[in-house]
Residue frames as a rotation matrix with the C-alpha (Angstrom) as fourth column:
MET 1
0.585 0.811 0.000 0.00
0.811 -0.585 0.000 0.00
0.000 0.000 -1.000 0.00
ASP 2
-0.246 -0.692 0.678 1.48
0.631 -0.646 -0.430 3.32
0.736 0.322 0.595 -1.00
PRO 3
-0.744 -0.132 -0.655 1.79
0.649 -0.375 -0.662 5.98
-0.158 -0.918 0.365 1.75
GLY 4
-0.898 0.406 -0.167 -0.56
-0.425 -0.899 0.101 8.42
-0.109 0.162 0.981 0.02
GLY 5
-0.639 0.658 -0.397 -3.24
0.030 0.537 0.843 5.77
0.768 0.527 -0.363 -0.56
ARG 6
-0.496 0.458 -0.737 -4.60
0.862 0.361 -0.355 5.84
0.103 -0.812 -0.574 2.97
TRP 7
-0.666 0.212 -0.715 -5.57
0.148 -0.902 -0.406 9.52
-0.731 -0.377 0.569 2.55
ARG 8
-0.971 0.215 -0.102 -7.54
-0.152 -0.232 0.961 9.05
0.183 0.949 0.258 -0.73
ASN 9
-0.437 0.853 -0.286 -10.77
0.444 0.481 0.756 7.49
0.782 0.204 -0.589 0.59
LEU 10
-0.772 0.150 -0.618 -11.46
0.557 -0.307 -0.771 9.94
-0.306 -0.940 0.154 3.40
PRO 11
0.295 0.941 0.168 -14.79
0.942 -0.256 -0.218 11.83
-0.163 0.222 -0.961 3.39
SER 12
-0.235 -0.367 0.900 -14.71
0.645 -0.752 -0.138 15.34
0.727 0.548 0.413 1.95
GLY 13
-0.447 0.123 0.886 -16.39
-0.511 -0.848 -0.140 16.85
0.734 -0.516 0.442 5.03
PRO 14
-0.936 0.113 0.334 -18.03
-0.264 0.401 -0.877 16.05
-0.233 -0.909 -0.346 8.36
SER 15
-0.422 0.834 -0.355 -21.28
-0.257 0.265 0.929 14.10
0.869 0.484 0.103 8.42
LEU 16
-0.612 0.295 0.734 -23.95
-0.776 -0.044 -0.629 13.60
-0.153 -0.955 0.256 11.09
LYS 17
0.030 0.721 -0.693 -25.67
-0.796 0.436 0.419 10.65
0.604 0.539 0.587 9.37
HIS 18
-0.204 -0.165 -0.965 -24.46
0.185 0.962 -0.203 8.05
0.961 -0.220 -0.166 11.89
LEU 19
-0.689 -0.112 0.716 -25.50
-0.578 -0.511 -0.636 9.85
0.437 -0.852 0.288 15.10
THR 20
0.250 0.877 0.410 -28.56
-0.968 0.222 0.115 7.63
0.010 -0.426 0.905 15.59
ASP 21
0.217 -0.275 -0.937 -26.56
-0.258 0.909 -0.327 4.44
0.941 0.313 0.126 15.08
PRO 22
0.972 0.225 0.073 -26.46
-0.128 0.241 0.962 2.49
0.199 -0.944 0.263 18.42
SER 23
0.521 -0.843 -0.133 -22.75
0.846 0.490 0.210 1.80
-0.111 -0.222 0.969 17.97
TYR 24
0.544 -0.308 0.781 -21.94
0.211 -0.850 -0.483 5.52
0.812 0.427 -0.397 17.47
GLY 25
0.514 -0.431 0.741 -18.99
-0.764 -0.623 0.168 6.57
0.389 -0.653 -0.650 19.61
ILE 26
0.743 -0.286 0.605 -17.81
-0.189 0.777 0.600 3.02
-0.642 -0.560 0.523 20.32
PRO 27
-0.043 -0.835 -0.548 -14.30
-0.913 -0.189 0.361 2.53
-0.406 0.516 -0.754 18.87
ARG 28
0.794 0.248 -0.554 -13.93
-0.519 0.751 -0.408 -0.25
0.315 0.611 0.726 16.31
GLU 29
0.839 -0.519 0.164 -11.58
0.353 0.748 0.562 -3.18
-0.415 -0.413 0.811 16.84
GLN 30
-0.212 -0.906 0.367 -9.22
0.923 -0.062 0.381 -1.78
-0.322 0.420 0.849 14.20
GLN 31
0.325 0.280 -0.903 -8.98
0.124 -0.959 -0.253 1.98
-0.937 -0.030 -0.347 13.73
LYS 32
0.978 0.039 0.205 -8.50
0.208 -0.147 -0.967 3.54
-0.007 0.988 -0.152 10.32
PRO 33
0.235 -0.971 0.048 -4.83
0.972 0.235 -0.007 3.59
-0.004 0.048 0.999 9.24
ALA 34
-0.048 -0.239 0.970 -4.95
0.404 -0.893 -0.200 7.34
0.914 0.382 0.140 8.51
LEU 35
0.759 0.393 0.519 -6.16
-0.307 -0.487 0.818 8.05
0.574 -0.780 -0.249 12.05
GLN 36
0.842 -0.505 -0.189 -3.49
0.489 0.568 0.662 5.80
-0.227 -0.650 0.725 13.55
GLU 37
0.005 -0.885 0.466 -0.79
0.946 -0.146 -0.289 7.50
0.323 0.442 0.836 11.49
LEU 38
0.231 0.181 0.956 -2.07
0.117 -0.981 0.158 10.96
0.966 0.075 -0.247 12.41
THR 39
0.807 0.203 0.554 -1.88
-0.484 -0.310 0.818 10.32
0.338 -0.929 -0.151 16.18
ARG 40
0.725 -0.520 -0.452 1.12
0.519 0.843 -0.138 7.96
0.453 -0.135 0.881 16.29
ALA 41
-0.241 -0.900 0.362 3.78
0.345 -0.429 -0.835 10.63
0.907 -0.077 0.414 16.98
HIS 42
-0.012 0.308 0.951 1.74
-0.722 -0.661 0.205 12.16
0.692 -0.684 0.230 19.83
VAL 43
0.909 0.415 0.040 1.06
-0.340 0.683 0.647 8.81
0.241 -0.602 0.762 21.49
GLU 44
0.535 -0.773 -0.342 4.65
0.637 0.635 -0.437 7.60
0.554 0.016 0.832 21.14
SER 45
-0.340 -0.693 0.636 6.11
0.035 -0.685 -0.727 10.84
0.940 -0.225 0.257 22.53
PHE 46
0.317 0.523 0.791 3.72
-0.814 -0.279 0.510 10.75
0.487 -0.806 0.337 25.50
ASN 47
0.968 0.050 -0.245 4.58
0.045 0.928 0.370 7.10
0.246 -0.370 0.896 26.23
TYR 48
0.129 -0.990 -0.057 8.30
0.598 0.124 -0.792 7.88
0.791 0.068 0.608 26.05
ALA 49
-0.247 -0.217 0.944 7.96
-0.404 -0.863 -0.304 10.87
0.881 -0.457 0.126 28.37
VAL 50
0.569 0.569 0.594 6.05
-0.773 0.122 0.623 8.88
0.283 -0.813 0.509 30.99
ARG 51
0.974 -0.207 -0.093 8.29
0.223 0.948 0.226 5.82
0.041 -0.241 0.970 30.85
GLU 52
0.249 -0.967 0.050 11.92
0.944 0.231 -0.237 6.31
0.217 0.106 0.970 29.76
GLY 53
-0.010 -0.249 0.968 11.89
0.246 -0.939 -0.239 10.12
0.969 0.236 0.071 29.80
LEU 54
0.776 0.349 0.524 10.79
-0.405 -0.361 0.840 10.31
0.483 -0.865 -0.138 33.44
SER 55
0.843 -0.518 -0.147 13.49
0.509 0.679 0.529 7.82
-0.175 -0.521 0.836 34.41
HIS 56
0.009 -0.868 0.496 16.17
0.865 -0.242 -0.439 9.84
0.501 0.433 0.749 32.59
ALA 57
0.237 0.151 0.960 14.95
-0.119 -0.976 0.183 13.06
0.964 -0.157 -0.214 34.20
VAL 58
0.979 0.144 0.146 15.14
-0.166 0.143 0.976 11.51
0.120 -0.979 0.164 37.69
GLN 59
0.549 -0.835 -0.039 18.68
0.830 0.539 0.144 10.26
-0.099 -0.111 0.989 37.04
ALA 60
-0.039 -0.571 0.820 19.73
0.619 -0.658 -0.429 13.78
0.785 0.491 0.379 36.00
VAL 61
0.764 0.341 0.548 18.69
-0.193 -0.690 0.698 15.31
0.616 -0.639 -0.461 39.35
PRO 62
-0.319 -0.945 -0.073 21.81
-0.156 0.128 -0.979 15.77
0.935 -0.301 -0.188 41.51
PRO 63
-0.043 0.258 -0.965 21.71
0.860 0.501 0.096 14.56
0.509 -0.826 -0.244 45.14
PHE 64
0.493 0.258 0.831 20.61
-0.192 -0.900 0.393 17.10
0.849 -0.353 -0.394 47.73
GLU 65
-0.094 -0.635 -0.767 23.20
0.760 0.451 -0.467 17.35
0.643 -0.627 0.440 50.49
PHE 66
0.367 0.201 0.908 22.92
-0.367 -0.866 0.340 19.17
0.855 -0.458 -0.244 53.81
ALA 67
-0.740 -0.634 -0.225 24.28
0.040 0.293 -0.955 19.13
0.671 -0.716 -0.191 57.35
PHE 68
0.434 0.861 0.265 22.12
-0.389 -0.085 0.917 18.12
0.812 -0.501 0.298 60.32
LYS 69
0.902 -0.088 0.423 23.48
-0.406 0.165 0.899 17.87
-0.149 -0.982 0.113 63.90
ASP 70
0.080 -0.996 0.038 27.12
-0.804 -0.042 0.593 17.58
-0.589 -0.078 -0.804 62.81
GLU 71
-0.229 -0.137 0.964 26.30
0.336 0.918 0.210 14.92
-0.914 0.371 -0.164 60.20
ARG 72
-0.674 -0.037 -0.738 26.31
-0.641 -0.465 0.610 15.20
-0.366 0.884 0.290 56.42
ILE 73
-0.101 0.740 0.665 23.08
0.177 0.671 -0.720 13.90
-0.979 0.045 -0.199 54.83
SER 74
-0.846 -0.164 -0.507 22.56
-0.467 -0.232 0.854 13.21
-0.258 0.959 0.120 51.13
LEU 75
0.041 0.920 0.390 19.12
-0.084 0.392 -0.916 12.64
-0.996 0.005 0.093 49.59
THR 76
-0.884 -0.326 -0.336 18.91
-0.373 0.056 0.926 11.05
-0.283 0.944 -0.171 46.15
ILE 77
0.269 0.960 -0.071 15.79
-0.762 0.167 -0.625 10.45
-0.589 0.223 0.777 44.06
VAL 78
-0.633 -0.538 0.557 16.07
-0.204 0.809 0.551 6.91
-0.747 0.235 -0.622 42.75
ASP 79
-0.802 0.442 0.402 12.82
0.587 0.458 0.667 6.44
0.111 0.771 -0.627 40.82
ALA 80
-0.689 0.668 -0.283 9.56
-0.487 -0.715 -0.501 8.20
-0.537 -0.207 0.818 40.00
VAL 81
-0.771 0.544 0.332 6.16
0.635 0.694 0.338 6.86
-0.047 0.471 -0.881 38.96
ILE 82
-0.773 0.630 -0.074 3.13
-0.634 -0.770 0.072 8.69
-0.012 0.102 0.995 37.59
SER 83
-0.674 0.621 0.400 -0.13
0.301 0.725 -0.619 7.01
-0.675 -0.297 -0.676 38.62
PRO 84
-0.623 0.530 0.576 -3.06
0.655 -0.050 0.754 6.95
0.428 0.847 -0.316 36.20
PRO 85
-0.783 0.397 0.479 -5.52
-0.469 -0.882 -0.037 9.84
0.408 -0.254 0.877 36.64
ALA 86
-0.552 0.631 -0.545 -8.35
0.718 0.692 0.074 9.05
0.424 -0.351 -0.835 39.06
VAL 87
0.394 0.774 0.496 -11.30
0.199 -0.599 0.776 10.69
0.897 -0.207 -0.390 40.76
PRO 88
-0.426 -0.587 0.689 -10.19
-0.528 -0.457 -0.716 12.59
0.735 -0.669 -0.115 43.89
LYS 89
-0.712 0.137 -0.689 -10.58
0.551 0.717 -0.427 10.72
0.435 -0.683 -0.586 47.18
GLY 90
-0.767 0.501 -0.401 -13.79
0.167 -0.448 -0.878 11.59
-0.620 -0.741 0.260 48.98
SER 91
-0.595 0.576 -0.561 -15.84
-0.804 -0.419 0.423 11.83
0.009 0.702 0.712 45.76
ILE 92
-0.126 0.646 0.753 -18.97
-0.249 0.714 -0.655 9.72
-0.960 -0.270 0.071 45.52
CYS 93
0.138 0.138 -0.981 -18.80
-0.990 -0.016 -0.141 7.70
-0.035 0.990 0.135 42.32
LYS 94
0.866 0.206 0.456 -18.86
-0.200 0.978 -0.062 4.15
-0.458 -0.037 0.888 40.99
GLU 95
0.709 -0.617 0.341 -15.97
0.650 0.385 -0.655 4.48
0.273 0.686 0.674 38.52
LEU 96
0.562 -0.567 -0.602 -12.64
0.342 -0.503 0.794 5.84
-0.753 -0.652 -0.089 39.78
ASN 97
-0.371 -0.718 0.589 -11.01
0.850 -0.007 0.526 6.13
-0.373 0.696 0.613 36.34
VAL 98
0.388 0.391 -0.835 -11.05
0.002 -0.906 -0.423 9.54
-0.922 0.163 -0.352 34.67
TYR 99
0.071 -0.301 0.951 -10.75
0.948 0.318 0.030 10.12
-0.311 0.899 0.308 30.92
PRO 100
-0.838 -0.535 -0.107 -9.55
0.479 -0.815 0.325 13.20
-0.261 0.222 0.940 29.01
ALA 101
-0.545 0.693 0.471 -12.97
0.285 -0.376 0.882 13.94
0.788 0.615 0.007 27.46
GLU 102
0.409 0.692 -0.595 -14.58
0.802 0.039 0.597 13.90
0.436 -0.721 -0.538 30.92
CYS 103
-0.158 -0.557 -0.816 -11.95
0.841 -0.509 0.184 16.30
-0.518 -0.657 0.549 32.26
ARG 104
-0.929 -0.125 0.349 -12.49
0.318 -0.753 0.576 18.69
0.191 0.646 0.739 29.35
GLY 105
-0.112 0.980 0.164 -16.24
0.400 -0.107 0.910 18.61
0.910 0.167 -0.380 30.03
ARG 106
0.610 0.317 -0.726 -15.77
0.776 -0.053 0.629 19.23
0.161 -0.947 -0.278 33.77
ARG 107
0.609 -0.508 0.609 -13.01
-0.177 -0.836 -0.520 21.80
0.773 0.209 -0.599 33.12
SER 108
0.830 -0.408 0.379 -10.73
-0.344 0.159 0.925 19.88
-0.438 -0.899 -0.009 35.44
THR 109
0.032 -0.922 -0.385 -7.21
-0.997 -0.058 0.056 18.57
-0.074 0.382 -0.921 35.00
TYR 110
0.929 0.111 -0.354 -6.21
-0.191 0.961 -0.200 15.16
0.318 0.253 0.914 33.69
ARG 111
0.002 -0.973 0.230 -3.33
-0.793 -0.142 -0.593 14.43
0.609 -0.181 -0.772 36.03
GLY 112
0.655 0.092 -0.750 -1.96
0.257 0.907 0.335 11.53
0.711 -0.412 0.571 38.01
LYS 113
0.936 -0.308 0.171 -0.06
-0.267 -0.302 0.915 11.44
-0.230 -0.902 -0.365 41.28
LEU 114
0.398 -0.890 -0.221 3.74
-0.291 0.106 -0.951 11.63
0.870 0.443 -0.217 41.01
THR 115
0.927 -0.141 0.349 5.52
-0.306 0.260 0.916 9.45
-0.220 -0.955 0.198 43.59
């Protein structure tokens, strides 16, 4: 398949004809190749930043050294983990997972705890 071929069969404009379809909004098993190609760089850069990038950033932080009661203390950050975004503790809800679209609708942040 030639690289330009995946862009040839796309609709010329937006359409609302499938809004009443019961499966509307449910992702298919296999997404369209053009959509996958369009978002690939963003997804891969995010995954790198959260996995390897965070590890490299932690390793680049120099140890924090200070004196306490005539002793020299050195604190070093060894690892860091970002937890998946979740509903704040104390909220009444059935589902604790939070998704980007929900956060945009609630005008809240899509963030996870850094430990």
